[in-house]
C-alpha positions in Angstrom: 5.3 -6.1 4.9 3.4 -6.6 8.0 5.2 -8.4 10.9 3.7 -11.6 12.3 3.4 -11.1 16.0 2.2 -13.6 18.5 -1.2 -14.8 19.4 -1.9 -15.5 23.0 -4.0 -18.7 23.5 -5.6 -19.1 27.0 -6.8 -22.7 27.3 -7.6 -23.0 31.0 -11.3 -22.8 31.6 -11.2 -20.8 34.8 -8.7 -18.1 33.9 -9.5 -14.4 34.0 -7.6 -11.9 31.9 -6.9 -8.4 33.2 -4.9 -5.3 32.1 -1.9 -4.1 34.1 -0.3 -1.1 32.5 0.8 -2.3 29.0 0.5 -6.0 29.9 -2.2 -8.6 29.8 -2.2 -10.7 33.0 -3.6 -14.2 33.2 -5.2 -14.9 36.6 -6.2 -18.3 37.9 -7.4 -19.1 41.5 -6.4 -15.7 42.7 -2.8 -16.1 41.4 -1.1 -14.4 38.5 0.2 -17.2 36.3 1.3 -15.2 33.2 2.1 -11.7 32.0 2.5 -10.7 28.4 3.3 -7.3 26.8 0.5 -6.0 24.6 2.9 -4.7 22.0 4.1 -8.2 21.3 0.6 -9.5 20.5 -1.6 -9.3 17.4 -4.3 -11.5 18.9 -5.8 -13.0 22.1 -8.0 -16.1 22.0 -9.4 -17.3 25.3 -11.3 -20.5 26.0 -12.2 -19.5 29.5 -15.8 -19.1 30.7 -14.7 -16.2 33.0 -13.6 -14.0 30.1 -11.7 -10.8 30.5 -11.9 -7.3 32.1 -13.5 -4.5 30.2 -10.3 -2.5 30.6 -8.3 -5.2 28.7 -10.9 -5.6 26.0 -10.9 -1.8 25.5 -7.1 -1.7 25.3 -7.1 -4.4 22.7 -9.8 -2.6 20.6 -7.7 0.6 20.8 -4.6 -1.1 19.7 -6.4 -3.3 17.0 -5.4 -6.5 18.8 -7.9 -9.1 17.7 -9.6 -10.4 20.9 -11.7 -13.6 20.4 -13.9 -15.3 23.0 -14.5 -19.1 22.7 -16.3 -21.6 24.8 -14.1 -24.0 26.7 -15.1 -26.6 24.1 -13.9 -24.5 21.2 -17.1 -22.9 19.9 -16.8 -19.3 18.7 -18.7 -16.7 20.9 -17.6 -13.2 19.9 -14.7 -11.1 18.5 -13.8 -7.7 19.7 -12.1 -5.3 17.3 -11.3 -1.6 17.0 -12.3 1.0 14.5 -10.5 -0.8 11.6 -8.4 0.5 8.8 -9.1 1.6 5.3 -11.8 4.0 4.2 -15.6 3.9 3.6 -15.1 4.0 -0.2 -13.6 0.6 -0.1 -16.4 -0.9 1.9 -19.0 0.8 -0.3 -17.5 -0.8 -3.3 -17.5 -4.2 -1.5 -21.2 -3.7 -0.7 -22.0 -2.8 -4.3 -20.3 -5.9 -5.7 -21.9 -8.1 -3.1 -25.3 -6.9 -4.2 -24.5 -7.7 -7.9 -24.7 -11.4 -8.4 -22.8 -11.3 -11.7 -19.9 -9.3 -10.3 -20.0 -11.4 -7.1 -19.6 -14.5 -9.2 -16.4 -13.2 -10.8 -14.8 -13.0 -7.3 -16.5 -16.1 -5.9 -15.2 -18.1 -8.9 -11.6 -17.4 -8.0 -12.2 -18.5 -4.4 -13.5 -21.8 -5.6 -10.7 -22.2 -8.2 -8.2 -21.8 -5.3 -10.1 -24.3 -3.2 -10.3 -27.0 -5.8 -6.7 -26.4 -7.1 -5.3 -26.6 -3.6 -7.4 -29.7 -2.7 -6.2 -31.4 -5.8 -2.5 -30.7 -5.1 -2.9 -31.9 -1.5 -4.0 -35.2 -2.9 -1.2 -35.2 -5.5 1.4 -34.6 -2.8 0.1 -37.6 -0.9 0.4 -39.8 -4.0 3.9 -38.5 -4.7 5.2 -38.9 -1.1 3.4 -42.1 0.0 2.6 -44.0 -3.2 3.2 -47.4 -1.5 0.9 -46.7 1.4 -2.2 -45.3 -0.3 -4.7 -46.3 -3.0 -3.0 -44.4 -5.8 -5.6 -45.4 -8.4 -8.4 -44.0 -6.3 -6.6 -40.8 -5.5 -5.5 -40.2 -9.1 -9.1 -40.7 -10.3 -10.4 -38.0 -7.9 -7.5 -35.7 -8.8 -8.4 -36.0 -12.4 -12.1 -35.3 -11.7 -11.1 -32.2 -9.8 -8.8 -31.1 -12.6 -11.7 -31.4 -15.1 -14.0 -29.4 -12.7 -11.5 -26.6 -12.6 -12.1 -26.0 -16.4 -15.8 -25.7 -15.8 -15.5 -23.5 -12.7 -13.2 -21.0 -14.5 -15.8 -20.3 -17.1 -18.9 -20.3 -14.9 -20.8 -17.0 -14.7 -23.9 -18.1 -12.7 -23.5 -17.9 -8.9 -26.1 -20.6 -8.2 -24.4 -23.0 -10.6 -21.0 -22.1 -9.1 -22.2 -23.1 -5.6 -23.4 -26.4 -7.0 -20.0 -27.1 -8.5 -18.3 -26.2 -5.2 -20.5 -28.7 -3.4 -19.8 -31.4 -5.9 -16.0 -30.9 -5.8 -16.1 -30.8 -1.9 -17.8 -34.3 -2.0 -15.1 -35.6 -4.3 -12.3 -34.3 -2.0 -13.8 -35.6 1.2 -14.4 -39.0 -0.5 -10.7 -39.6 -0.3 -9.7 -37.7 2.8 -9.5 -41.0 4.8 -6.8 -42.1 2.4 -4.6 -39.3 3.6 -4.5 -40.7 7.1 -1.4 -43.0 7.3 -1.1 -43.7 11.0 -3.6 -44.3 13.9 -6.2 -45.4 11.3 -8.0 -47.4 14.0 -8.6 -44.2 16.0 -8.9 -41.6 13.2 -11.1 -42.2 10.2 -13.3 -40.2 7.9 -16.7 -41.3 6.6 -18.6 -38.0 6.2 -18.4 -34.4 7.5 -20.3 -33.8 10.7 -20.7 -30.5 12.4 -22.5 -29.0 15.5 -21.6 -31.3 17.0 -18.7 -33.3 15.4 -19.3 -37.0 15.9 -15.8 -38.4 15.5 -12.2 -37.4 16.3 -11.3 -36.3 12.8 -14.3 -34.1 12.5 -13.6 -32.6 15.9 -10.1 -31.6 14.7 -11.4 -30.2 11.4 -14.1 -28.1 13.1 -11.6 -26.7 15.6 -9.1 -25.9 12.8 -11.8 -24.2 10.7 -12.9 -22.1 13.7 -9.3 -20.8 14.2 -8.8 -20.2 10.5 -12.1 -18.3 10.2 -11.1 -16.1 13.1 -7.7 -15.4 11.4 -9.4 -14.6 8.1 -11.9 -12.2 9.7 -9.2 -10.4 11.6 -7.1 -10.1 8.4 -10.0 -8.7 6.4 -11.0 -6.2 9.0 -7.3 -5.0 9.2 -7.3 -4.0 5.6 -10.6 -2.2 5.8 -13.0 -4.8 4.5 -16.2 -6.0 6.2 -15.8 -9.6 7.1 -19.6 -10.1 7.2 -20.4 -9.1 3.6 -19.3 -11.9 1.2 -19.6 -12.8 -2.5 -19.9 -16.6 -2.4 -21.5 -17.0 1.0 -24.6 -14.7 1.1 -25.5 -12.4 4.0 -26.9 -14.0 7.1 -27.1 -12.5 10.6 -24.0 -13.2 12.6 -22.2 -15.0 9.8 -18.8 -13.8 8.7 -19.5 -14.4 5.0 -16.4 -12.9 3.5 -14.2 -14.6 6.1 -15.8 -17.9 5.0 -15.2 -16.9 1.3 -11.5 -16.3 1.9 -11.3 -19.6 3.9 -12.3 -21.6 0.9 -8.9 -21.3 -0.9 -7.0 -21.9 2.4 -9.0 -24.8 4.0 -7.0 -27.7 2.5 -3.6 -26.2 2.9 -3.9 -24.4 6.2 -6.4 -26.6 8.1 -6.9 -30.0 6.5 -3.2 -30.8 5.9 -2.3 -29.4 9.4 -4.9 -31.8 11.0 -3.7 -34.8 9.0 -0.1 -34.0 10.0 -1.0 -33.9 13.7 -2.5 -37.4 13.3 0.2 -39.0 11.1 2.9 -37.7 13.3 1.1 -38.9 16.4 1.0 -35.5 18.1 -2.7 -35.9 18.7 -4.0 -39.3 20.0 -7.3 -40.9 20.9 -6.6 -40.0 24.6 -6.9 -36.3 23.8 -10.7 -36.5 23.2 -13.8 -36.9 25.2 -17.3 -38.0 24.2 -20.3 -36.0 25.5 -23.7 -37.4 26.4 -25.2 -36.2 23.0 -22.5 -38.0 21.1 -20.3 -35.0 20.4 -16.6 -35.7 20.3 -14.4 -32.9 21.6 -10.8 -32.2 22.4 -9.8 -32.3 26.1 -8.0 -29.3 27.6 -4.7 -31.0 27.1 -5.6 -31.8 23.5 -6.5 -28.2 22.8 -3.2 -27.1 24.3 -1.2 -29.5 22.0 -3.3 -28.4 19.0 -2.8 -24.7 19.6 0.9 -25.0 20.3 1.4 -26.8 16.9 -0.9 -24.4 15.2 1.3 -21.5 16.2 4.4 -23.3 15.1 2.7 -24.0 11.7 2.0 -20.3 11.3 5.6 -19.5 11.7 6.9 -21.8 9.0 8.0 -20.1 5.8 6.9 -20.4 2.2 7.2 -18.4 -1.0 4.0 -16.7 -1.9 3.0 -18.0 -5.4 1.8 -14.6 -6.7 4.1 -12.1 -5.0 7.2 -14.4 -5.1 8.2 -13.2 -1.6 9.2 -15.4 1.3 6.8 -15.1 4.3 5.4 -17.2 7.1 2.1 -19.1 6.8 0.5 -16.9 9.4 0.6 -13.9 7.1 -1.2 -15.6 4.2 -4.7 -14.6 5.3 -3.5 -11.0 5.7 -1.7 -10.9 2.3 -4.8 -12.4 0.5 -7.0 -9.8 2.2 -4.7 -7.1 1.0 -4.8 -8.4 -2.6 -8.6 -8.6 -2.4 -8.8 -5.0 -1.3 -6.5 -3.9 -4.1 -8.7 -5.7 -6.6 -11.8 -4.0 -5.3 -10.1 -0.7 -5.6 -9.3 -1.7 -9.2 -5.5 -1.7 -8.7 -5.5 -5.2 -10.0 -7.4 -6.6 -13.0 -8.3 -9.8 -11.1 -8.1 -11.2 -7.6 -4.9 -13.3 -7.5 -6.1 -16.4 -5.6 -3.6 -18.4 -3.5 -2.5 -21.4 -5.5 -0.2 -23.8 -3.5 2.0 -26.6 -4.8 
């Protein structure tokens, strides 16, 4: 089993990363403020506008260390990766299935089953653990509707209809997301999903979490030899990591949404960690991003038992394991893609 190494997050806007031997060095204001061995890293994510030296980026590509460039406000810019793993036969099979809508639907259907199943159990856990603090009748009703939708999704063979069902179930789930917020309700609330830019604090947290999860999924898919830009549910679009977005669907509620809600309910993130731009965009401050990323790394090191493999592992390995299972399905080592179903 692959070992989960560390991801280096560089949050200061004016840092510049360089290579010194086998180490990545963080420079700021002509001073070296950090030094980290490359062999201890599986990824580097920098939010600095200065970026990194070509030598460091080349060293990361050579060692298959995922190097991701973000804007200081958390918007994805680019990802640098090496030659990748796997073989061309796997990718050719991926391309063939992506071009066949009927076969694409068989895979996409499982992604959506995972998304709806995990969204439903996230709601059920809230009812179980906080029945006295939430509207249990409202939550139970939505949970029941999601359960009914699962039956229809499992039997769906048309990709267009499947996308419609995915949209309907997403609306159901988001209609009760505000109920999951137990503390700081005057500062954090959810009315509707807003992106590019996020218009409230909760949407700002969700967008940031989705960006990080998408990067993790893309790196995991590339590491097993799959092309993260060629998907089955999300169709091809220039610059869009369609397969990474596909894989994200089953993981959103358990690896992003619940993490964000926990930050709010445990008062780790507060209203003071946000700033409002002139265009109305609500973004995390540098200190807010630092707290978020620190807790994100802690979350990735928590352990669970994988529902299909029955093995104990850390959350950070879930995108990699699911990518590996997907590649085995495409090679016909498995009869069906075993989606991640969490309880």
